[in-house]
TIVO-2410 file (N, C-alpha, C; in nm, 3 decimals):
# residues 76
REC num residu      c1      c2      c3 atome chaine
REC   1      M   1.538  -0.440   0.129     N      A
REC   1      M   1.509  -0.479  -0.013    CA      A
REC   1      M   1.571  -0.605  -0.018     C      A
REC   2      N   1.509  -0.712  -0.059     N      A
REC   2      N   1.540  -0.840  -0.082    CA      A
REC   2      N   1.615  -0.875  -0.221     C      A
REC   3      S   1.713  -0.978  -0.229     N      A
REC   3      S   1.719  -1.009  -0.350    CA      A
REC   3      S   1.644  -1.080  -0.418     C      A
REC   4      L   1.644  -1.097  -0.545     N      A
REC   4      L   1.543  -1.231  -0.614    CA      A
REC   4      L   1.578  -1.332  -0.538     C      A
REC   5      T   1.711  -1.380  -0.535     N      A
REC   5      T   1.714  -1.529  -0.485    CA      A
REC   5      T   1.666  -1.543  -0.359     C      A
REC   6      E   1.671  -1.449  -0.249     N      A
REC   6      E   1.635  -1.430  -0.141    CA      A
REC   6      E   1.470  -1.463  -0.137     C      A
REC   7      E   1.413  -1.354  -0.233     N      A
REC   7      E   1.282  -1.394  -0.262    CA      A
REC   7      E   1.216  -1.524  -0.282     C      A
REC   8      N   1.306  -1.574  -0.362     N      A
REC   8      N   1.251  -1.719  -0.421    CA      A
REC   8      N   1.264  -1.810  -0.313     C      A
REC   9      Y   1.386  -1.809  -0.224     N      A
REC   9      Y   1.397  -1.889  -0.115    CA      A
REC   9      Y   1.243  -1.872  -0.004     C      A
REC  10      L   1.235  -1.735   0.018     N      A
REC  10      L   1.110  -1.688   0.107    CA      A
REC  10      L   1.011  -1.736   0.030     C      A
REC  11      K   0.929  -1.727  -0.079     N      A
REC  11      K   0.846  -1.800  -0.141    CA      A
REC  11      K   0.844  -1.959  -0.126     C      A
REC  12      A   0.947  -2.023  -0.135     N      A
REC  12      A   0.951  -2.153  -0.111    CA      A
REC  12      A   0.908  -2.222   0.011     C      A
REC  13      L   0.969  -2.118   0.116     N      A
REC  13      L   0.948  -2.164   0.254    CA      A
REC  13      L   0.819  -2.130   0.303     C      A
REC  14      Y   0.745  -2.035   0.233     N      A
REC  14      Y   0.606  -1.979   0.265    CA      A
REC  14      Y   0.505  -2.111   0.231     C      A
REC  15      H   0.562  -2.179   0.114     N      A
REC  15      H   0.448  -2.294   0.036    CA      A
REC  15      H   0.502  -2.412   0.145     C      A
REC  16      L   0.634  -2.432   0.161     N      A
REC  16      L   0.666  -2.560   0.222    CA      A
REC  16      L   0.658  -2.555   0.376     C      A
REC  17      V   0.631  -2.454   0.438     N      A
REC  17      V   0.627  -2.442   0.599    CA      A
REC  17      V   0.497  -2.540   0.651     C      A
REC  18      N   0.521  -2.617   0.751     N      A
REC  18      N   0.419  -2.677   0.806    CA      A
REC  18      N   0.336  -2.643   0.909     C      A
REC  19      E   0.259  -2.708   0.970     N      A
REC  19      E   0.187  -2.654   1.113    CA      A
REC  19      E   0.276  -2.595   1.212     C      A
REC  20      N   0.384  -2.694   1.228     N      A
REC  20      N   0.517  -2.665   1.335    CA      A
REC  20      N   0.589  -2.565   1.298     C      A
REC  21      D   0.553  -2.488   1.194     N      A
REC  21      D   0.664  -2.380   1.122    CA      A
REC  21      D   0.799  -2.442   1.104     C      A
REC  22      E   0.796  -2.562   1.040     N      A
REC  22      E   0.922  -2.619   1.013    CA      A
REC  22      E   0.945  -2.651   0.881     C      A
REC  23      V   1.070  -2.639   0.821     N      A
REC  23      V   1.087  -2.727   0.692    CA      A
REC  23      V   1.213  -2.810   0.677     C      A
REC  24      S   1.205  -2.908   0.603     N      A
REC  24      S   1.334  -2.967   0.621    CA      A
REC  24      S   1.434  -2.913   0.481     C      A
REC  25      V   1.570  -2.898   0.527     N      A
REC  25      V   1.679  -2.856   0.414    CA      A
REC  25      V   1.657  -2.923   0.268     C      A
REC  26      N   1.622  -3.050   0.307     N      A
REC  26      N   1.602  -3.168   0.195    CA      A
REC  26      N   1.508  -3.111   0.096     C      A
REC  27      D   1.385  -3.083   0.193     N      A
REC  27      D   1.256  -3.046   0.100    CA      A
REC  27      D   1.281  -2.877   0.028     C      A
REC  28      L   1.354  -2.792   0.087     N      A
REC  28      L   1.359  -2.689   0.045    CA      A
REC  28      L   1.453  -2.696  -0.084     C      A
REC  29      S   1.554  -2.784  -0.097     N      A
REC  29      S   1.651  -2.798  -0.181    CA      A
REC  29      S   1.594  -2.881  -0.301     C      A
REC  30      R   1.509  -2.949  -0.262     N      A
REC  30      R   1.421  -3.024  -0.390    CA      A
REC  30      R   1.335  -2.908  -0.457     C      A
REC  31      Q   1.259  -2.844  -0.376     N      A
REC  31      Q   1.152  -2.745  -0.428    CA      A
REC  31      Q   1.236  -2.639  -0.511     C      A
REC  32      L   1.363  -2.592  -0.477     N      A
REC  32      L   1.430  -2.492  -0.511    CA      A
REC  32      L   1.515  -2.514  -0.664     C      A
REC  33      N   1.528  -2.658  -0.666     N      A
REC  33      N   1.629  -2.735  -0.755    CA      A
REC  33      N   1.762  -2.659  -0.719     C      A
REC  34      I   1.815  -2.675  -0.612     N      A
REC  34      I   1.919  -2.618  -0.561    CA      A
REC  34      I   2.026  -2.706  -0.470     C      A
REC  35      K   2.128  -2.720  -0.492     N      A
REC  35      K   2.178  -2.818  -0.384    CA      A
REC  35      K   2.206  -2.800  -0.254     C      A
REC  36      M   2.199  -2.870  -0.178     N      A
REC  36      M   2.166  -2.855  -0.017    CA      A
REC  36      M   2.303  -2.762   0.040     C      A
REC  37      P   2.403  -2.774  -0.002     N      A
REC  37      P   2.504  -2.661   0.058    CA      A
REC  37      P   2.468  -2.505   0.018     C      A
REC  38      S   2.425  -2.495  -0.091     N      A
REC  38      S   2.357  -2.361  -0.092    CA      A
REC  38      S   2.256  -2.305  -0.026     C      A
REC  39      V   2.152  -2.411  -0.004     N      A
REC  39      V   2.052  -2.384   0.097    CA      A
REC  39      V   2.096  -2.365   0.223     C      A
REC  40      N   2.180  -2.433   0.275     N      A
REC  40      N   2.263  -2.440   0.414    CA      A
REC  40      N   2.306  -2.282   0.422     C      A
REC  41      S   2.372  -2.241   0.316     N      A
REC  41      S   2.437  -2.120   0.323    CA      A
REC  41      S   2.335  -1.990   0.357     C      A
REC  42      M   2.203  -2.018   0.253     N      A
REC  42      M   2.118  -1.912   0.251    CA      A
REC  42      M   2.058  -1.904   0.412     C      A
REC  43      M   2.033  -2.013   0.450     N      A
REC  43      M   1.983  -2.032   0.573    CA      A
REC  43      M   2.038  -1.985   0.668     C      A
REC  44      K   2.180  -1.993   0.690     N      A
REC  44      K   2.257  -1.910   0.788    CA      A
REC  44      K   2.226  -1.753   0.785     C      A
REC  45      K   2.247  -1.730   0.641     N      A
REC  45      K   2.190  -1.564   0.634    CA      A
REC  45      K   2.094  -1.517   0.680     C      A
REC  46      F   1.970  -1.595   0.670     N      A
REC  46      F   1.831  -1.589   0.712    CA      A
REC  46      F   1.842  -1.586   0.845     C      A
REC  47      A   1.921  -1.669   0.933     N      A
REC  47      A   1.902  -1.690   1.065    CA      A
REC  47      A   1.979  -1.554   1.118     C      A
REC  48      D   2.084  -1.518   1.049     N      A
REC  48      D   2.130  -1.363   1.086    CA      A
REC  48      D   2.026  -1.266   1.098     C      A
REC  49      K   1.932  -1.269   1.005     N      A
REC  49      K   1.812  -1.160   0.992    CA      A
REC  49      K   1.685  -1.213   1.076     C      A
REC  50      N   1.701  -1.296   1.152     N      A
REC  50      N   1.612  -1.369   1.230    CA      A
REC  50      N   1.503  -1.397   1.154     C      A
REC  51      W   1.485  -1.468   1.051     N      A
REC  51      W   1.379  -1.520   0.970    CA      A
REC  51      W   1.353  -1.658   1.011     C      A
REC  52      V   1.449  -1.731   1.025     N      A
REC  52      V   1.459  -1.881   1.082    CA      A
REC  52      V   1.550  -1.906   1.183     C      A
REC  53      I   1.508  -2.008   1.243     N      A
REC  53      I   1.612  -2.074   1.343    CA      A
REC  53      I   1.635  -2.177   1.274     C      A
REC  54      Y   1.803  -2.190   1.245     N      A
REC  54      Y   1.869  -2.275   1.175    CA      A
REC  54      Y   1.965  -2.352   1.271     C      A
REC  55      E   1.970  -2.488   1.267     N      A
REC  55      E   2.064  -2.575   1.330    CA      A
REC  55      E   2.103  -2.677   1.252     C      A
REC  56      T   2.236  -2.703   1.241     N      A
REC  56      T   2.256  -2.816   1.143    CA      A
REC  56      T   2.212  -2.950   1.177     C      A
REC  57      Y   2.151  -3.020   1.082     N      A
REC  57      Y   2.090  -3.178   1.075    CA      A
REC  57      Y   1.954  -3.144   1.134     C      A
REC  58      K   1.909  -3.027   1.175     N      A
REC  58      K   1.760  -3.018   1.204    CA      A
REC  58      K   1.667  -2.927   1.124     C      A
REC  59      P   1.544  -2.966   1.119     N      A
REC  59      P   1.448  -2.860   1.041    CA      A
REC  59      P   1.470  -2.730   1.068     C      A
REC  60      I   1.445  -2.644   0.955     N      A
REC  60      I   1.444  -2.509   0.970    CA      A
REC  60      I   1.308  -2.467   1.047     C      A
REC  61      K   1.316  -2.409   1.141     N      A
REC  61      K   1.222  -2.330   1.195    CA      A
REC  61      K   1.193  -2.170   1.149     C      A
REC  62      V   1.090  -2.144   1.094     N      A
REC  62      V   1.040  -2.010   1.022    CA      A
REC  62      V   1.009  -1.935   1.163     C      A
REC  63      T   1.045  -1.814   1.168     N      A
REC  63      T   1.021  -1.739   1.292    CA      A
REC  63      T   0.904  -1.659   1.228     C      A
REC  64      E   0.825  -1.573   1.339     N      A
REC  64      E   0.696  -1.505   1.300    CA      A
REC  64      E   0.736  -1.399   1.214     C      A
REC  65      L   0.868  -1.315   1.224     N      A
REC  65      L   0.937  -1.215   1.153    CA      A
REC  65      L   0.945  -1.287   1.008     C      A
REC  66      G   0.992  -1.422   0.986     N      A
REC  66      G   1.052  -1.465   0.856    CA      A
REC  66      G   0.872  -1.502   0.769     C      A
REC  67      R   0.760  -1.545   0.874     N      A
REC  67      R   0.654  -1.595   0.783    CA      A
REC  67      R   0.599  -1.433   0.734     C      A
REC  68      K   0.590  -1.321   0.829     N      A
REC  68      K   0.571  -1.212   0.772    CA      A
REC  68      K   0.653  -1.171   0.637     C      A
REC  69      E   0.800  -1.172   0.630     N      A
REC  69      E   0.855  -1.150   0.537    CA      A
REC  69      E   0.838  -1.227   0.380     C      A
REC  70      A   0.797  -1.364   0.400     N      A
REC  70      A   0.780  -1.435   0.311    CA      A
REC  70      A   0.615  -1.426   0.228     C      A
REC  71      A   0.518  -1.401   0.346     N      A
REC  71      A   0.384  -1.337   0.306    CA      A
REC  71      A   0.423  -1.213   0.243     C      A
REC  72      I   0.484  -1.098   0.241     N      A
REC  72      I   0.507  -0.991   0.192    CA      A
REC  72      I   0.530  -1.027   0.039     C      A
REC  73      V   0.652  -1.127   0.034     N      A
REC  73      V   0.701  -1.158  -0.077    CA      A
REC  73      V   0.584  -1.220  -0.200     C      A
REC  74      V   0.512  -1.290  -0.129     N      A
REC  74      V   0.430  -1.383  -0.203    CA      A
REC  74      V   0.315  -1.305  -0.242     C      A
REC  75      R   0.276  -1.193  -0.183     N      A
REC  75      R   0.160  -1.099  -0.220    CA      A
REC  75      R   0.198  -1.004  -0.336     C      A
REC  76      K   0.357  -0.982  -0.379     N      A
REC  76      K   0.379  -0.889  -0.453    CA      A
REC  76      K   0.335  -0.936  -0.585     C      A
***
């Protein structure tokens, strides 16, 4: 079970992901109206769950598992 905050991040990732399965931290921050350090922190947690591949100063790559998780949240 995901927290409400995690679900909000997943929804934003779902809507922002491009054809390369990448999202910039800056775009995600703007979409959610949340400061970038908070986004970075959550992306580290998502990386631990294998939902994204997160490296500092690089776009966030959404994994197949992350896409599935985001799709489940959006369908709710």
